N, CA, C and O atoms as CSV, one atom per row, in Angstrom:
chain,resi,resn,atom,element,x,y,z
A,1,UNK,N,N,0.723,-1.225,0.082
A,1,UNK,CA,C,-0.068,-0.107,0.084
A,1,UNK,C,C,0.837,1.350,0.011
A,1,UNK,O,O,0.567,2.235,-0.801
A,2,UNK,N,N,1.873,1.437,0.925
A,2,UNK,CA,C,2.594,2.460,1.167
A,2,UNK,C,C,2.387,3.789,0.290
A,2,UNK,O,O,2.905,3.921,-0.818
A,3,UNK,N,N,1.591,4.742,0.888
A,3,UNK,CA,C,1.360,6.006,0.218
A,3,UNK,C,C,1.822,6.881,1.024
A,3,UNK,O,O,1.436,8.048,0.962
A,4,UNK,N,N,2.784,6.441,1.970
A,4,UNK,CA,C,3.084,7.750,3.156
A,4,UNK,C,C,2.362,8.329,3.644
A,4,UNK,O,O,2.614,9.505,3.903
A,5,UNK,N,N,1.126,7.747,3.991
A,5,UNK,CA,C,0.168,8.408,5.220
A,5,UNK,C,C,0.056,7.529,6.043
A,5,UNK,O,O,0.288,6.351,5.770
A,6,UNK,N,N,-0.358,7.977,7.315
A,6,UNK,CA,C,-0.895,6.943,8.254
A,6,UNK,C,C,-1.553,5.777,8.057
A,6,UNK,O,O,-1.068,4.729,8.483
A,7,UNK,N,N,-2.629,5.799,7.451
A,7,UNK,CA,C,-3.296,4.765,7.250
A,7,UNK,C,C,-2.598,3.576,6.740
A,7,UNK,O,O,-2.689,2.490,7.312
A,8,UNK,N,N,-1.701,3.814,5.366
A,8,UNK,CA,C,-0.676,3.031,4.819
A,8,UNK,C,C,0.069,2.429,5.449
A,8,UNK,O,O,0.323,1.278,5.094
A,9,UNK,N,N,0.747,3.032,6.714
A,9,UNK,CA,C,1.634,2.271,7.635
A,9,UNK,C,C,1.065,1.541,8.473
A,9,UNK,O,O,1.699,0.625,8.996
A,10,UNK,N,N,-0.364,1.797,8.818
A,10,UNK,CA,C,-1.035,0.595,9.574
A,10,UNK,C,C,-1.203,-0.416,8.603
A,10,UNK,O,O,-0.829,-1.506,9.037
A,11,UNK,N,N,-1.605,-0.448,7.513
A,11,UNK,CA,C,-1.851,-1.573,6.484
A,11,UNK,C,C,-0.690,-2.400,6.594
A,11,UNK,O,O,-0.819,-3.589,6.887
A,12,UNK,N,N,0.687,-1.771,6.342
A,12,UNK,CA,C,1.659,-2.393,6.325
A,12,UNK,C,C,2.588,-2.909,7.587
A,12,UNK,O,O,3.644,-3.541,7.552
A,13,UNK,N,N,1.804,-2.405,8.753
A,13,UNK,CA,C,2.690,-2.795,9.809
A,13,UNK,C,C,2.382,-4.233,10.419
A,13,UNK,O,O,3.248,-4.773,11.109
A,14,UNK,N,N,1.102,-4.897,10.167
A,14,UNK,CA,C,1.163,-6.281,10.867
A,14,UNK,C,C,0.479,-7.023,9.824
A,14,UNK,O,O,0.077,-6.511,8.780
A,15,UNK,N,N,0.367,-8.176,10.120
A,15,UNK,CA,C,0.073,-9.572,9.360
A,15,UNK,C,C,-1.280,-9.421,9.268
A,15,UNK,O,O,-1.976,-8.948,10.165
A,16,UNK,N,N,-1.689,-9.826,8.168
A,16,UNK,CA,C,-3.285,-9.950,7.833
A,16,UNK,C,C,-3.481,-11.112,7.108
A,16,UNK,O,O,-3.874,-11.123,5.941
A,17,UNK,N,N,-3.185,-12.210,7.850
A,17,UNK,CA,C,-3.434,-13.633,7.541
A,17,UNK,C,C,-4.689,-13.964,7.283
A,17,UNK,O,O,-4.800,-14.864,6.451
A,18,UNK,N,N,-5.827,-13.469,7.787
A,18,UNK,CA,C,-7.195,-13.833,7.534
A,18,UNK,C,C,-8.009,-12.636,7.198
A,18,UNK,O,O,-7.592,-11.478,7.247
A,19,UNK,N,N,-9.148,-12.991,6.868
A,19,UNK,CA,C,-10.162,-11.720,6.334
A,19,UNK,C,C,-10.399,-10.985,7.269
A,19,UNK,O,O,-10.506,-9.792,6.985
A,20,UNK,N,N,-10.576,-11.406,8.769
A,20,UNK,CA,C,-10.789,-10.514,9.947
A,20,UNK,C,C,-9.910,-9.850,10.381
A,20,UNK,O,O,-10.326,-8.830,10.931
A,21,UNK,N,N,-8.609,-10.000,10.381
A,21,UNK,CA,C,-7.159,-9.320,10.619
A,21,UNK,C,C,-7.024,-7.994,9.392
A,21,UNK,O,O,-6.434,-6.938,9.618
A,22,UNK,N,N,-7.636,-8.300,8.231
A,22,UNK,CA,C,-7.644,-7.462,7.283
A,22,UNK,C,C,-8.636,-6.448,7.525
A,22,UNK,O,O,-8.326,-5.256,7.521
A,23,UNK,N,N,-9.945,-6.894,7.758
A,23,UNK,CA,C,-11.175,-5.908,8.155
A,23,UNK,C,C,-10.542,-5.000,9.352
A,23,UNK,O,O,-10.454,-3.782,9.198
A,24,UNK,N,N,-10.120,-5.615,10.511
A,24,UNK,CA,C,-9.686,-4.875,11.598
A,24,UNK,C,C,-8.730,-3.793,11.357
A,24,UNK,O,O,-8.706,-2.698,11.919
A,25,UNK,N,N,-7.672,-4.392,10.134
A,25,UNK,CA,C,-6.535,-3.063,9.889
A,25,UNK,C,C,-7.003,-2.076,9.184
A,25,UNK,O,O,-6.498,-0.956,9.270
A,26,UNK,N,N,-8.005,-2.333,8.410
A,26,UNK,CA,C,-8.615,-1.253,7.510
A,26,UNK,C,C,-9.479,-0.644,8.324
A,26,UNK,O,O,-9.894,0.446,7.929
A,27,UNK,N,N,-9.889,-1.064,9.409
A,27,UNK,CA,C,-11.036,-0.160,10.400
A,27,UNK,C,C,-9.840,0.763,11.082
A,27,UNK,O,O,-9.967,1.986,11.022
A,28,UNK,N,N,-8.814,0.255,11.655
A,28,UNK,CA,C,-7.901,0.909,12.458
A,28,UNK,C,C,-7.328,2.171,11.305
A,28,UNK,O,O,-7.496,3.342,11.648
A,29,UNK,N,N,-6.863,1.966,10.364
A,29,UNK,CA,C,-6.521,2.713,9.318
A,29,UNK,C,C,-7.547,3.921,9.042
A,29,UNK,O,O,-7.225,5.105,8.948
A,30,UNK,N,N,-8.881,3.375,8.927
A,30,UNK,CA,C,-9.660,4.568,8.929
A,30,UNK,C,C,-9.909,5.303,10.122
A,30,UNK,O,O,-10.088,6.514,9.994
A,31,UNK,N,N,-9.951,4.855,11.130
A,31,UNK,CA,C,-9.936,5.689,12.694
A,31,UNK,C,C,-8.770,6.627,12.496
A,31,UNK,O,O,-8.771,7.814,12.820
A,32,UNK,N,N,-7.716,5.930,11.897
A,32,UNK,CA,C,-6.496,7.004,12.173
A,32,UNK,C,C,-6.688,8.201,11.421
A,32,UNK,O,O,-6.427,9.324,11.850
A,33,UNK,N,N,-7.245,7.888,10.056
A,33,UNK,CA,C,-7.643,9.099,9.344
A,33,UNK,C,C,-8.594,10.014,9.863
A,33,UNK,O,O,-8.622,11.189,9.498
A,34,UNK,N,N,-9.317,9.569,10.638
A,34,UNK,CA,C,-10.090,10.317,11.301
A,34,UNK,C,C,-9.626,11.396,12.125
A,34,UNK,O,O,-9.903,12.594,12.179
A,35,UNK,N,N,-8.659,10.466,12.900
A,35,UNK,CA,C,-7.928,11.401,13.880
A,35,UNK,C,C,-6.823,12.383,13.269
A,35,UNK,O,O,-6.219,13.287,13.845
A,36,UNK,N,N,-6.748,12.049,12.237
A,36,UNK,CA,C,-5.490,12.967,11.552
A,36,UNK,C,C,-6.249,14.278,11.057
A,36,UNK,O,O,-5.793,15.401,11.274
A,37,UNK,N,N,-7.396,14.059,10.403
A,37,UNK,CA,C,-8.304,15.032,10.042
A,37,UNK,C,C,-8.782,16.058,11.211
A,37,UNK,O,O,-8.857,17.286,11.170
A,38,UNK,N,N,-9.054,15.232,12.172
A,38,UNK,CA,C,-9.494,16.279,13.405
A,38,UNK,C,C,-8.430,16.803,13.918
A,38,UNK,O,O,-8.620,17.902,14.440
A,39,UNK,N,N,-7.114,16.297,13.958
A,39,UNK,CA,C,-5.719,16.855,14.464
A,39,UNK,C,C,-5.128,18.070,13.520
A,39,UNK,O,O,-4.223,18.844,13.831
A,40,UNK,N,N,-5.822,18.039,12.366
A,40,UNK,CA,C,-5.682,19.273,11.167
A,40,UNK,C,C,-6.334,20.154,11.421
A,40,UNK,O,O,-5.907,21.253,11.068
A,41,UNK,N,N,-7.685,20.090,12.159
A,41,UNK,CA,C,-8.441,21.396,12.149
A,41,UNK,C,C,-8.128,22.522,13.227
A,41,UNK,O,O,-7.081,22.592,13.872
A,42,UNK,N,N,-8.886,23.132,13.290
A,42,UNK,CA,C,-8.621,24.335,14.107
A,42,UNK,C,C,-8.821,24.191,15.538
A,42,UNK,O,O,-8.262,24.891,16.383
A,43,UNK,N,N,-9.677,23.214,15.782
A,43,UNK,CA,C,-10.122,23.161,17.197
A,43,UNK,C,C,-8.835,22.323,17.724
A,43,UNK,O,O,-8.116,21.688,16.952
A,44,UNK,N,N,-8.616,22.394,19.188
A,44,UNK,CA,C,-7.443,21.826,19.979
A,44,UNK,C,C,-7.826,20.280,20.021
A,44,UNK,O,O,-8.951,19.990,20.428
A,45,UNK,N,N,-7.037,19.372,19.661
A,45,UNK,CA,C,-7.009,17.891,19.770
A,45,UNK,C,C,-5.892,17.257,20.669
A,45,UNK,O,O,-4.695,17.441,20.448
A,46,UNK,N,N,-6.276,16.652,21.488
A,46,UNK,CA,C,-5.171,15.856,22.364
A,46,UNK,C,C,-4.707,14.421,21.447
A,46,UNK,O,O,-5.532,13.507,21.444
A,47,UNK,N,N,-3.905,14.299,20.973
A,47,UNK,CA,C,-3.487,13.029,20.214
A,47,UNK,C,C,-3.269,12.042,21.233
A,47,UNK,O,O,-3.291,10.890,20.801
A,48,UNK,N,N,-3.063,12.171,22.479
A,48,UNK,CA,C,-2.918,11.038,23.496
A,48,UNK,C,C,-4.535,10.779,24.007
A,48,UNK,O,O,-4.865,9.847,24.741
A,49,UNK,N,N,-5.274,11.600,23.569
A,49,UNK,CA,C,-6.578,10.919,23.932
A,49,UNK,C,C,-7.293,10.373,23.092
A,49,UNK,O,O,-8.170,9.528,23.269
A,50,UNK,N,N,-6.737,11.102,21.645
A,50,UNK,CA,C,-7.495,10.466,20.516
A,50,UNK,C,C,-6.939,8.951,20.230
A,50,UNK,O,O,-7.708,8.048,19.901
A,51,UNK,N,N,-5.652,8.776,20.374
A,51,UNK,CA,C,-5.033,7.563,20.311
A,51,UNK,C,C,-5.269,6.550,21.221
A,51,UNK,O,O,-4.922,5.379,21.066
A,52,UNK,N,N,-5.960,7.081,22.326
A,52,UNK,CA,C,-6.544,6.101,23.657
A,52,UNK,C,C,-7.529,5.913,23.107
A,52,UNK,O,O,-7.880,4.809,23.524
A,53,UNK,N,N,-8.554,6.397,22.133
A,53,UNK,CA,C,-9.527,6.058,21.848
A,53,UNK,C,C,-9.790,5.104,20.432
A,53,UNK,O,O,-10.790,4.579,19.942
A,54,UNK,N,N,-8.578,5.161,20.116
A,54,UNK,CA,C,-8.092,4.451,18.721
A,54,UNK,C,C,-9.103,3.081,18.459
A,54,UNK,O,O,-10.034,3.035,17.655
A,55,UNK,N,N,-8.733,2.195,19.198
A,55,UNK,CA,C,-9.691,0.994,19.152
A,55,UNK,C,C,-11.171,1.039,19.364
A,55,UNK,O,O,-11.958,0.262,18.823
A,56,UNK,N,N,-11.506,2.031,20.212
A,56,UNK,CA,C,-13.187,2.299,20.419
A,56,UNK,C,C,-13.680,2.699,18.819
A,56,UNK,O,O,-14.514,2.014,18.227
A,57,UNK,N,N,-13.069,3.852,18.240
A,57,UNK,CA,C,-13.218,4.193,17.075
A,57,UNK,C,C,-13.473,2.952,15.780
A,57,UNK,O,O,-14.393,2.752,14.987
A,58,UNK,N,N,-12.270,2.337,16.024
A,58,UNK,CA,C,-12.298,1.182,14.993
A,58,UNK,C,C,-13.226,0.141,15.111
A,58,UNK,O,O,-13.590,-0.562,14.168
A,59,UNK,N,N,-13.676,0.026,16.469
A,59,UNK,CA,C,-14.770,-1.189,16.822
A,59,UNK,C,C,-16.038,-0.404,16.343
A,59,UNK,O,O,-16.816,-1.064,15.654
A,60,UNK,N,N,-16.330,0.734,16.563
A,60,UNK,CA,C,-17.353,1.701,15.800
A,60,UNK,C,C,-17.511,1.540,14.350
A,60,UNK,O,O,-18.564,1.274,13.771
A,61,UNK,N,N,-16.389,1.723,13.838
A,61,UNK,CA,C,-16.374,1.554,12.083
A,61,UNK,C,C,-16.793,0.276,11.620
A,61,UNK,O,O,-17.555,0.135,10.663
A,62,UNK,N,N,-16.198,-0.869,12.435
A,62,UNK,CA,C,-16.647,-2.203,12.008
A,62,UNK,C,C,-18.160,-2.468,12.295
A,62,UNK,O,O,-18.846,-3.134,11.520
A,63,UNK,N,N,-18.617,-1.949,13.374
A,63,UNK,CA,C,-20.045,-2.224,13.826
A,63,UNK,C,C,-20.668,-1.390,12.817
A,63,UNK,O,O,-21.797,-1.819,12.581
A,64,UNK,N,N,-20.399,-0.449,12.186
A,64,UNK,CA,C,-21.111,0.525,11.443
A,64,UNK,C,C,-21.385,-0.294,9.969
A,64,UNK,O,O,-22.421,-0.249,9.306
A,65,UNK,N,N,-20.192,-1.023,9.672
A,65,UNK,CA,C,-20.159,-1.812,8.198
A,65,UNK,C,C,-21.032,-3.147,8.368
A,65,UNK,O,O,-21.254,-3.890,7.412
A,66,UNK,N,N,-21.550,-3.413,9.772
A,66,UNK,CA,C,-22.111,-4.693,9.642
A,66,UNK,C,C,-23.340,-4.667,9.252
A,66,UNK,O,O,-24.108,-3.808,9.686
A,67,UNK,N,N,-23.808,-5.794,8.191
A,67,UNK,CA,C,-25.179,-5.408,7.717
A,67,UNK,C,C,-26.262,-5.920,8.652
A,67,UNK,O,O,-26.127,-6.857,9.438
A,68,UNK,N,N,-27.171,-5.311,8.498
A,68,UNK,CA,C,-28.479,-5.561,9.669
A,68,UNK,C,C,-29.503,-6.093,8.737
A,68,UNK,O,O,-30.615,-6.410,9.158
């Protein structure tokens, strides 16, 4: 992948031996993009807090993508 952005580094960082791990890596990458967009805005953003919420954001992204 390697596009020199945070999400591409996530995709390159770990094994994706299963479809589940691949989905999780993509959800984490998407969450990092959300954090990056928020951090580049005018409002003050605590990266420590945002990265503390990274797993929760990824969980929410995966839940939002599940078929109902």
